[in-house]
C-alpha positions as CSV (number, residue, x, y, z in Angstrom):
1,M,100.4,-99.4,42.6
2,H,100.4,-96.8,45.3
3,R,102.0,-94.2,42.9
4,N,98.6,-94.4,40.8
5,I,96.5,-94.2,43.9
6,L,98.0,-90.7,44.7
7,T,98.2,-89.5,40.9
8,K,94.4,-90.6,40.8
9,Y,93.6,-88.6,44.2
10,I,96.0,-85.7,43.2
11,F,93.9,-85.4,39.8
12,L,90.5,-85.4,41.6
13,F,92.1,-82.7,44.1
14,L,92.7,-80.5,41.1
15,F,89.9,-81.0,39.4
16,S,88.0,-80.2,42.6
17,I,89.7,-76.6,42.8
18,L,89.2,-76.2,38.7
19,V,85.4,-76.6,39.4
20,T,85.4,-74.3,42.9
21,N,87.2,-71.4,40.6
22,C,84.3,-71.8,37.8
23,G,81.8,-71.2,40.3
24,G,80.2,-74.4,40.5
25,E,79.1,-75.6,44.0
26,G,80.7,-79.3,42.9
27,S,79.0,-82.5,42.6
28,S,79.3,-86.0,43.9
29,I,80.8,-88.6,42.1
30,E,78.7,-91.0,42.5
31,N,78.3,-94.0,40.1
32,N,81.9,-93.3,39.2
33,F,80.7,-89.7,37.2
34,I,83.3,-87.0,37.1
35,P,82.2,-84.1,38.5
36,V,80.1,-81.6,36.3
37,S,82.2,-78.5,35.3
38,I,79.7,-76.2,34.5
39,N,80.5,-72.9,32.0
40,V,78.6,-70.0,31.2
41,F,78.5,-67.6,28.7
42,G,77.7,-64.3,27.1
43,L,76.4,-62.6,30.6
44,I,77.3,-58.9,30.3
45,D,77.9,-57.8,34.3
46,N,76.9,-55.0,35.8
47,D,74.4,-54.0,32.9
48,L,71.4,-51.6,33.1
49,S,68.3,-52.8,35.3
50,Y,65.8,-54.6,33.0
51,S,68.2,-55.2,30.0
52,K,67.9,-58.1,28.0
53,Q,70.8,-61.0,28.6
54,N,71.2,-63.7,26.6
55,I,73.5,-66.9,28.0
56,S,74.5,-70.3,27.0
57,I,75.6,-73.0,28.7
58,D,77.7,-75.9,28.3
59,S,80.0,-78.4,30.6
60,N,82.5,-81.3,30.4
61,Y,79.2,-83.5,29.6
62,P,78.1,-82.3,26.2
63,D,74.9,-84.3,26.6
64,C,73.6,-81.8,29.7
65,K,70.8,-80.0,29.5
66,Y,69.9,-77.3,32.1
67,G,67.6,-75.1,34.5
68,V,68.1,-71.8,35.8
69,T,66.0,-71.2,39.2
70,Q,66.3,-68.1,41.8
71,S,66.5,-68.2,45.3
72,L,63.9,-66.1,47.3
73,E,66.1,-63.3,48.6
74,S,67.9,-62.2,45.6
75,P,65.8,-59.8,43.1
76,K,64.4,-61.7,40.1
77,V,65.0,-61.5,37.0
78,L,62.2,-61.5,34.7
79,H,60.9,-62.9,31.4
80,L,63.0,-65.9,31.7
81,K,63.0,-68.0,28.6
82,S,64.7,-71.2,26.5
83,L,64.0,-73.4,23.6
84,N,66.6,-75.7,24.3
85,D,67.4,-75.8,27.9
86,R,71.0,-74.8,27.1
87,E,70.4,-71.3,25.8
88,F,68.6,-68.9,27.7
89,S,66.9,-65.5,27.8
90,F,66.1,-63.2,30.4
91,R,65.6,-59.4,31.7
92,N,68.0,-58.1,34.5
93,P,65.9,-57.4,37.6
94,I,64.0,-54.2,38.4
95,I,65.9,-52.2,40.8
96,Y,65.5,-48.8,42.4
97,D,68.8,-48.2,44.3
98,E,71.8,-47.1,42.0
99,N,72.9,-50.5,42.2
100,S,72.3,-53.8,43.3
101,N,73.5,-57.5,43.0
102,S,71.7,-60.6,41.8
103,E,72.3,-64.4,41.2
104,I,70.7,-67.2,39.3
105,R,71.3,-71.0,40.4
106,I,71.8,-73.2,37.3
107,E,71.1,-77.0,37.8
108,T,71.9,-80.0,35.6
109,I,69.0,-82.3,34.2
110,V,69.6,-85.4,35.6
111,N,70.0,-88.4,33.5
112,S,72.0,-91.6,32.6
113,D,74.2,-89.4,30.4
114,C,74.3,-86.5,33.1
115,P,74.9,-86.3,36.7
116,A,73.9,-83.9,39.5
117,G,75.6,-80.5,39.1
118,S,75.1,-76.8,40.1
119,Y,76.8,-73.2,39.4
120,E,75.7,-69.9,41.5
121,L,76.0,-67.2,39.2
122,N,76.4,-63.7,40.8
123,F,76.4,-60.5,38.7
124,K,75.8,-56.6,39.0
125,I,73.0,-54.2,38.1
126,R,72.8,-50.5,37.5
127,R,69.4,-48.5,38.2
128,H,68.7,-47.3,34.6
129,P,68.9,-43.6,34.3
130,T,65.8,-41.5,34.2
131,Q,65.0,-37.5,33.7
132,F,64.1,-37.3,37.2
133,S,65.5,-39.1,40.2
134,A,63.0,-40.2,42.3
135,F,64.0,-42.9,45.1
136,P,60.5,-44.5,46.7
137,I,60.3,-45.7,50.1
138,N,57.7,-48.3,49.2
139,I,59.7,-50.7,47.6
140,E,57.7,-53.5,48.7
141,D,54.5,-52.1,47.0
142,L,56.0,-51.7,43.8
143,N,55.5,-55.4,42.9
144,S,52.5,-57.0,42.5
145,R,51.6,-60.7,41.5
146,I,51.5,-59.4,38.0
147,F,53.2,-56.2,37.3
148,Q,56.3,-54.2,38.6
149,I,56.6,-50.3,38.0
150,N,60.1,-49.4,36.5
151,D,62.0,-46.1,35.6
152,I,60.4,-43.9,37.9
153,G,60.7,-40.3,36.8
154,L,61.4,-41.4,32.6
155,G,60.0,-38.1,32.0
156,G,57.5,-35.4,33.4
157,I,56.9,-32.2,34.4
158,V,57.8,-29.2,36.8
159,I,56.2,-26.5,37.3
160,K,57.5,-23.0,39.6
161,D,55.2,-20.5,38.7
162,R,52.8,-19.1,41.1
163,F,49.7,-17.5,40.5
164,S,47.3,-15.1,43.3
165,A,43.7,-15.4,42.1
166,T,40.0,-16.4,43.3
167,I,38.7,-19.2,41.6
168,C,35.3,-20.0,41.4
169,Y,35.0,-23.5,39.8
170,P,32.3,-25.6,38.8
171,T,29.9,-23.3,39.5
172,P,30.0,-19.2,40.8
173,Q,29.4,-20.4,44.5
174,D,32.6,-22.6,44.6
175,C,34.9,-20.2,45.3
176,K,38.2,-20.2,46.8
177,S,40.9,-17.8,47.0
178,Y,45.1,-18.8,46.6
179,I,47.9,-16.5,46.9
180,D,51.2,-16.8,45.8
181,E,49.9,-20.5,45.1
182,L,52.0,-23.1,42.7
183,F,50.2,-24.3,39.7
184,G,49.2,-27.8,39.9
185,Q,49.3,-30.0,37.0
186,D,47.9,-33.2,35.6
187,A,49.0,-36.0,32.5
188,H,45.8,-35.3,31.8
189,N,45.2,-37.1,28.3
190,M,47.5,-39.5,26.8
191,T,47.6,-42.0,23.7
192,T,50.0,-44.4,22.4
193,G,51.3,-44.4,18.7
194,D,54.4,-45.3,16.6
195,F,55.6,-41.7,16.1
196,N,59.2,-42.6,14.4
197,G,58.0,-45.7,12.3
198,D,60.3,-48.2,13.9
199,G,57.6,-50.7,15.2
200,Y,57.6,-49.8,18.9
201,E,55.0,-48.2,20.5
202,D,55.7,-45.1,21.9
203,F,53.3,-42.7,23.7
204,A,52.5,-38.4,23.9
205,V,50.9,-36.4,27.1
206,A,48.9,-33.6,26.6
207,W,49.6,-31.8,30.2
208,A,46.9,-29.8,31.8
209,I,48.2,-27.3,34.1
210,F,45.8,-26.1,36.5
211,P,43.3,-23.7,37.6
212,H,42.8,-23.7,33.8
213,T,40.3,-21.1,34.2
214,I,42.6,-18.8,35.6
215,E,42.8,-14.9,33.6
216,Q,45.2,-14.8,30.7
217,E,47.8,-12.3,32.0
218,Q,48.4,-15.1,34.6
219,K,48.0,-18.2,32.3
220,I,50.6,-20.9,31.3
221,N,50.7,-23.0,28.5
222,A,51.7,-26.6,29.1
223,P,53.8,-29.2,26.8
224,I,52.8,-32.0,25.1
225,N,55.5,-34.4,24.9
226,I,56.3,-37.6,23.0
227,Y,58.2,-40.1,24.2
228,L,60.0,-42.9,22.1
229,N,60.5,-46.7,23.2
230,D,63.8,-48.1,22.6
231,G,62.8,-51.4,21.8
232,N,64.2,-52.7,25.1
233,G,61.6,-51.2,27.5
234,H,62.3,-47.9,28.4
235,Y,61.0,-44.3,27.5
236,S,62.3,-40.9,26.9
237,E,61.9,-37.8,25.2
238,D,64.6,-36.9,22.3
239,L,64.0,-32.9,21.7
240,D,65.5,-33.6,18.3
241,F,62.4,-35.6,17.0
242,Y,60.7,-31.8,17.3
243,A,61.0,-29.9,13.9
244,S,61.6,-27.0,16.3
245,G,63.7,-28.8,18.8
246,S,61.4,-28.5,21.8
247,P,58.0,-30.0,22.4
248,P,54.8,-27.8,21.4
249,K,52.8,-25.5,23.9
250,H,49.4,-25.3,24.1
251,P,46.9,-23.1,26.7
252,F,44.9,-26.5,27.0
253,A,45.1,-29.0,24.7
254,Y,43.0,-32.2,25.2
255,R,41.7,-35.5,23.7
256,V,44.9,-36.6,22.1
257,I,44.9,-38.7,18.7
258,A,47.8,-40.6,17.1
259,K,47.5,-41.4,13.6
260,D,48.9,-41.2,10.2
261,F,47.3,-38.1,9.3
262,N,49.7,-37.7,5.9
263,G,49.9,-41.2,4.6
264,D,53.7,-41.5,4.7
265,G,53.9,-44.4,7.3
266,S,54.7,-42.9,11.0
267,D,51.5,-41.5,12.9
268,D,50.8,-37.8,14.0
269,L,49.3,-36.0,16.9
270,F,45.9,-34.4,16.8
271,A,45.1,-32.4,20.0
272,G,41.4,-30.7,20.3
273,S,41.8,-27.3,21.9
274,M,39.7,-26.2,24.9
275,G,40.4,-22.8,23.9
276,I,40.9,-19.8,25.8
277,Q,38.6,-19.6,28.8
278,V,37.5,-16.5,30.0
279,R,35.8,-16.6,33.5
280,K,36.1,-13.8,36.1
281,E,35.3,-14.3,39.6
282,D,32.3,-12.8,40.1
283,Y,30.8,-14.8,36.6
284,D,30.1,-11.5,35.1
285,Q,32.2,-12.8,32.0
286,N,32.0,-16.2,31.2
287,F,32.9,-17.8,28.0
288,I,35.4,-19.5,25.7
289,E,37.4,-17.5,23.0
290,P,38.8,-19.6,20.2
291,Y,42.4,-21.2,20.1
292,P,43.5,-23.0,17.5
293,H,43.5,-27.5,17.6
294,L,47.3,-28.7,17.8
295,L,48.5,-30.7,14.8
296,L,52.0,-32.1,14.8
297,L,52.5,-33.9,11.4
298,S,56.0,-35.9,10.9
299,N,58.1,-34.0,7.7
300,E,60.5,-35.4,5.1
301,E,63.2,-35.8,8.1
302,G,60.7,-37.7,10.1
303,R,60.7,-34.9,12.6
304,L,57.2,-33.9,14.1
305,E,56.5,-30.4,13.0
306,E,53.6,-28.2,14.3
307,S,51.0,-27.7,11.5
308,N,48.1,-26.4,13.1
309,E,47.6,-23.9,9.8
310,K,46.8,-27.2,8.1
311,I,43.3,-27.6,9.7
312,V,41.1,-24.6,7.8
313,D,39.0,-22.7,10.7
314,D,37.3,-19.9,8.4
315,N,38.6,-17.6,11.3
316,N,41.3,-16.2,9.8
317,G,43.9,-18.9,11.8
318,D,42.7,-18.2,15.3
319,G,40.9,-21.3,16.0
320,M,37.5,-22.8,15.3
321,L,34.4,-20.6,16.1
322,C,33.1,-23.6,18.7
323,G,36.0,-22.8,20.7
324,F,35.4,-25.5,23.2
325,A,36.6,-29.1,22.0
326,H,36.5,-31.5,25.0
327,D,36.0,-34.3,22.6
328,A,38.1,-35.9,19.7
329,S,37.7,-38.3,17.1
330,A,39.3,-39.8,14.2
331,G,37.9,-42.2,11.6
332,D,37.2,-42.5,7.6
333,F,33.7,-40.7,7.2
334,D,33.9,-40.7,3.6
335,G,35.3,-44.1,3.2
336,D,38.3,-42.5,1.2
337,G,41.2,-44.2,2.7
338,D,42.5,-41.0,4.7
339,I,41.8,-40.4,8.4
340,D,38.9,-37.4,9.4
341,I,38.8,-35.8,12.2
342,F,35.4,-35.2,14.3
343,A,35.9,-32.4,17.5
344,C,33.6,-29.9,18.9
345,N,30.9,-31.4,16.8
346,V,32.6,-30.5,13.6
347,L,34.0,-32.4,10.8
348,V,37.0,-31.6,9.6
349,V,38.2,-33.8,6.4
350,N,41.3,-34.9,5.4
351,D,42.6,-34.0,1.3
352,G,44.9,-37.4,2.3
353,N,47.9,-35.4,2.9
354,G,47.1,-33.8,6.3
355,R,45.4,-30.7,5.2
356,F,41.6,-30.3,6.5
357,E,38.8,-28.5,5.3
358,I,35.8,-28.0,7.4
359,H,32.5,-30.2,6.2
360,P,29.9,-27.9,3.9
361,Y,27.0,-30.0,6.1
362,I,28.6,-31.0,9.8
363,N,29.5,-27.3,10.6
364,Y,29.1,-24.6,12.8
365,Q,25.7,-23.8,11.4
366,W,24.8,-27.2,11.7
367,Q,26.0,-27.5,15.4
368,W,23.8,-24.4,16.6
369,E,21.0,-24.8,14.5
370,N,20.1,-28.3,16.2
371,N,21.3,-26.8,20.1
372,Y,24.3,-29.4,20.2
373,Y,26.7,-26.9,21.6
374,N,30.0,-28.4,22.4
375,P,29.8,-32.1,22.8
376,M,31.8,-33.8,25.5
377,S,32.9,-37.0,24.0
378,S,32.6,-38.0,20.1
379,L,33.7,-41.3,18.1
380,L,34.1,-41.6,14.3
381,E,33.6,-45.3,14.0
382,D,31.8,-47.5,11.2
383,L,29.0,-49.1,13.4
384,N,26.7,-50.7,10.2
385,N,30.0,-52.2,8.3
386,D,28.7,-50.3,5.4
387,G,32.5,-48.8,4.7
388,F,31.7,-45.0,6.2
389,G,32.4,-44.0,9.3
390,D,29.7,-43.1,11.6
391,L,29.4,-39.9,13.9
392,L,28.8,-40.2,17.6
393,F,28.4,-37.7,19.9
394,W,27.3,-37.0,23.9
395,N,26.5,-33.6,24.6
396,F,27.3,-31.5,28.1
397,D,25.1,-31.5,30.6
398,N,23.7,-28.1,32.2
399,R,20.4,-28.1,29.3
400,S,17.2,-27.1,30.1
401,Q,14.8,-29.4,31.6
402,S,12.7,-28.4,29.1
403,S,15.0,-28.7,26.0
404,T,14.1,-31.7,23.6
405,V,17.8,-32.4,22.7
406,K,18.7,-35.7,24.1
407,E,21.6,-36.4,25.7
408,G,23.6,-38.2,22.5
409,Y,23.4,-39.1,18.7
410,I,24.4,-41.4,16.3
411,L,24.3,-40.1,12.8
412,L,24.2,-43.5,11.0
413,S,25.4,-43.9,7.5
414,N,23.4,-45.0,4.7
415,G,26.3,-46.6,2.2
416,T,27.3,-43.2,0.8
417,S,29.4,-39.9,2.1
418,E,26.2,-37.6,1.8
419,I,25.9,-36.7,5.6
420,A,22.7,-34.9,5.3
421,Q,21.1,-38.1,4.2
422,W,22.0,-40.2,7.1
423,E,19.6,-41.1,9.9
424,K,19.7,-39.7,13.8
425,V,19.3,-41.9,15.9
426,A,19.5,-41.1,20.0
427,L,22.1,-42.8,22.1
428,P,21.0,-44.8,25.1
429,A,20.8,-42.5,28.3
430,G,23.2,-42.7,30.9
431,P,22.5,-43.8,34.7
432,F,22.5,-40.2,36.9
433,G,19.6,-39.1,35.3
434,Y,18.4,-36.8,32.3
435,N,21.2,-34.0,32.7
436,H,23.2,-35.4,35.3
437,N,25.4,-37.5,33.4
438,K,29.0,-36.3,32.2
439,Y,29.9,-38.4,29.1
440,N,33.4,-38.4,29.4
441,H,35.4,-40.4,27.1
442,A,33.9,-42.9,24.8
443,V,35.9,-45.8,22.9
444,S,34.9,-48.8,20.6
445,A,35.7,-52.2,19.4
446,D,33.9,-55.7,19.1
447,F,33.3,-56.6,22.1
448,N,31.1,-59.8,21.7
449,G,33.1,-61.1,18.7
450,D,29.7,-60.5,16.2
451,G,32.0,-58.7,13.5
452,F,30.2,-55.2,14.9
453,K,31.6,-52.6,16.6
454,D,30.5,-51.9,20.0
455,V,31.2,-48.7,22.7
456,A,32.1,-48.1,26.3
457,V,31.5,-45.1,27.7
458,A,33.2,-43.6,30.9
459,I,30.5,-41.7,32.6
460,T,30.4,-39.5,35.8
461,R,27.9,-36.9,37.9
462,D,27.9,-33.5,37.4
463,L,26.9,-33.5,41.4
464,P,28.8,-34.3,43.4
465,Y,31.2,-33.1,40.6
466,Y,33.0,-35.8,38.3
467,E,32.3,-38.3,41.1
468,G,31.5,-41.6,40.4
469,A,33.4,-43.8,37.6
470,Y,30.7,-45.7,35.7
471,I,31.6,-47.8,32.4
472,Q,28.2,-48.0,30.3
473,I,28.4,-50.9,27.6
474,L,26.3,-50.2,24.5
475,I,25.9,-53.7,22.0
476,N,25.7,-53.4,18.3
477,N,22.5,-55.0,17.1
478,G,24.0,-55.8,14.2
479,S,22.5,-53.1,11.9
480,G,24.3,-49.9,13.7
481,L,22.3,-49.0,16.8
482,L,23.6,-49.4,20.3
483,V,21.8,-51.2,23.0
484,D,22.6,-50.6,26.8
485,Q,23.1,-53.7,28.3
486,T,25.7,-52.6,31.2
487,D,23.1,-54.0,33.6
488,T,24.0,-57.6,32.4
489,R,27.6,-57.1,31.0
490,F,29.3,-55.3,33.9
491,L,27.5,-56.0,36.8
492,N,30.3,-55.0,39.6
493,Q,31.2,-51.6,39.4
494,V,32.5,-50.6,42.7
495,R,33.6,-47.3,41.8
496,V,30.6,-45.7,40.6
497,D,29.5,-44.3,44.3
498,S,32.9,-42.5,45.5
499,H,35.7,-42.5,43.0
500,H,36.5,-39.1,41.1
501,G,35.7,-40.3,37.3
502,E,36.9,-37.9,34.7
503,G,39.7,-39.3,33.1
504,N,40.3,-41.6,29.6
505,I,38.8,-45.2,28.4
506,Y,40.7,-47.4,26.5
507,V,40.3,-51.2,24.6
508,R,43.4,-53.3,24.2
509,D,44.0,-57.0,24.8
510,M,46.0,-56.7,28.1
511,N,45.9,-60.5,28.7
512,E,46.5,-61.2,25.1
513,D,43.6,-63.9,25.0
514,G,41.8,-62.1,21.5
515,Y,39.4,-60.3,23.4
516,P,39.4,-56.5,23.3
517,D,39.4,-55.4,27.2
518,I,38.6,-52.0,28.9
519,I,41.3,-49.7,30.4
520,H,39.8,-46.7,32.7
521,S,42.5,-44.5,33.2
522,T,41.3,-42.0,36.1
523,R,43.0,-39.9,39.2
524,D,41.8,-40.4,42.4
525,Y,42.9,-39.5,45.9
526,Q,41.0,-41.1,48.4
527,S,38.4,-43.6,47.5
528,G,41.0,-46.4,48.1
529,F,40.4,-47.8,44.3
530,H,43.8,-47.9,41.3
531,G,42.8,-44.9,39.0
532,A,44.7,-47.8,36.7
533,H,41.4,-49.5,36.1
534,I,41.1,-52.8,34.0
535,A,38.2,-54.7,33.0
536,L,38.8,-58.2,31.6
537,N,36.6,-59.2,28.6
538,D,35.9,-62.9,29.2
539,G,35.4,-63.6,25.3
540,Q,31.6,-62.8,25.1
541,G,31.2,-59.2,25.9
542,N,31.3,-59.6,29.9
543,F,33.2,-57.8,31.9
544,N,35.3,-58.2,35.6
545,S,37.3,-55.9,37.0
546,L,41.0,-57.2,37.8
547,N,41.7,-57.5,41.7
548,E,42.9,-54.5,42.9
549,D,45.6,-56.2,44.7
550,D,46.7,-57.3,41.5
551,L,48.1,-54.2,40.7
552,P,51.1,-52.1,42.6
553,M,51.1,-49.0,44.5
554,R,52.4,-46.1,43.0
555,P,56.1,-45.0,44.2
556,D,55.7,-42.9,47.5
557,S,58.6,-40.6,48.4
558,G,57.3,-40.6,51.8
559,S,54.9,-37.6,51.3
560,N,52.0,-39.1,49.7
561,N,48.6,-39.7,51.6
562,Y,47.3,-41.7,48.8
563,D,49.5,-44.4,47.3
564,Y,46.7,-46.3,44.9
565,L,48.0,-45.6,40.9
566,M,46.6,-42.9,39.6
567,K,46.1,-42.9,35.6
568,G,47.0,-46.0,33.5
569,L,47.8,-46.2,29.7
570,P,47.9,-49.3,28.1
571,I,51.0,-49.8,26.1
572,D,53.2,-52.9,24.6
573,A,56.3,-51.1,26.0
574,D,59.0,-54.2,25.7
575,G,57.3,-56.9,23.3
576,E,57.1,-59.2,26.5
577,A,54.7,-61.0,28.1
578,C,51.2,-59.2,28.3
579,L,50.7,-55.7,27.8
580,D,51.9,-52.5,30.4
581,L,50.9,-49.4,31.5
582,I,52.0,-46.0,31.8
583,S,51.0,-43.9,34.7
584,V,52.3,-41.1,37.0
585,T,53.3,-40.2,40.3
586,D,52.8,-36.3,41.4
587,I,54.5,-35.5,44.9
588,G,57.5,-35.1,46.8
589,F,60.0,-36.0,45.0
590,G,61.6,-33.0,44.0
591,D,61.8,-29.4,45.5
592,H,57.8,-29.7,46.8
593,M,58.1,-26.7,48.7
594,N,59.0,-24.8,46.0
595,Q,57.6,-26.8,42.5
596,T,55.3,-29.3,41.9
597,E,55.9,-32.2,39.6
598,N,54.6,-35.1,38.0
599,Y,56.8,-38.1,37.3
600,L,56.0,-40.7,34.5
601,F,56.8,-44.0,35.0
602,T,56.0,-47.8,33.3
603,V,53.4,-50.3,34.9
604,L,55.6,-53.7,33.3
605,N,53.9,-56.9,33.0
606,K,55.7,-59.8,34.4
607,N,53.4,-62.5,33.4
608,C,50.4,-63.3,31.8
609,D,48.7,-64.6,35.0
610,F,45.2,-62.9,34.8
């Protein structure tokens, strides 16, 4: 009898050692249960930040199910999911140091067939490599209730070039002299697309290098970079993806559009050319010389090839005579199934293979005869649901006060592609008074769910220059005409008075509730508002801004004096939760005494708790 008791205690002692060696905390043996021994399979130790993990759990109790929790102190795993409480997936914590440790706690779900038991699972994480190394000091500010910043320096631009000049911009009275000054730069225009046809959202950046009005002998061209999605939430540039082996460069490529122009199933890229600005310091010369638009088309090898020559410009290939394309839009004006382009108030018609000819009516002559000059923004969108894309354009400011030309127009289709017969209708005026509205960028979507496309326009003032971030809401009346309903649909626009308003505007369903939201991407240094501004749609076409605290701050090297986000391109980076953002930080991470830099990063959505 004593031998049996001794044997029993020896067995329990050895079993407790076994549980301890498996990492478990052990469990009481109340109710005559044998202690739970938990086993975890599939975990990859020392894997990269934000990599996806798939684990399965079992124990000596085959009917047990499990829950996974974390302590407040441990770096948080993201997007934890399970269908059966035995197999789990999650993404590794986002880290900013070179490496870190994390842990999760696995606990049994107690019932009559499963006693209490737990297991502490510890694992290592490595920082995901990026093109640039940028280690922020404000780690605690990079994580908000909804978003967290990741992959700081996934791409970007570094400029070491210098200039010496007197720059007068935007007026002859706004002059400043520079001696041996570094050029600045900005991720001026960004767009999303699937450029390699793998089903994941990529993005493109058309950089701007400032001052952009510098004389030609000192001017440097800016790259247009495309960053490919690896399908796991990370982005990088593949130089082999460009047919030339390097990204194209342009004096000033402005609005970028990603569409499948040649019909091969992958997105191509168009950017309107701002031309070559000739502007002397005393303004005795002030004009724009033409320069070709940028067109990248995917070739038979699936690589993007510079194809500017496929846009016939009637100027010996030297660029559109209109010169200054602050706008660019794309759509199907003639209902033939391919994508045409409208830029600088000139319509170029696609032959279906990515070759474009100037429209015989919407051309230079039409532009100048009507005193439209260069529009600031445009859309090519079917407003009246007749199958033909209507033309919308908003003119530049600085017109004569006696001018009869309105600030914007719709050319509304009549069920045919004969644009000369289309109705011309004035667009609603902006909020800052005639000739003082800068209609910077426009987008369209069905905001109120009535089946007709509505329009949102990002508008800012001309004086003070680009100050004010106003979003105008234009609702379709069902016949293609647009009515300004901003006062009732977007009441509280806190950035109107002080925020620098130049930027991009996008429409995406950010919170996946089925309704198109508005994202206004701007750049500012002092207003106390994020440049990544999200306005959520209530489903009826009414908009409310996301709280500033729901967005994280941008990475700070210790040199920033303004940490609010600059820019926000909506994108589905990882297929998790709701939509994410691409943003940029611009100071202090490199040798900022001898170079200027812009580093791109992702702003990943952690949950859909909007």
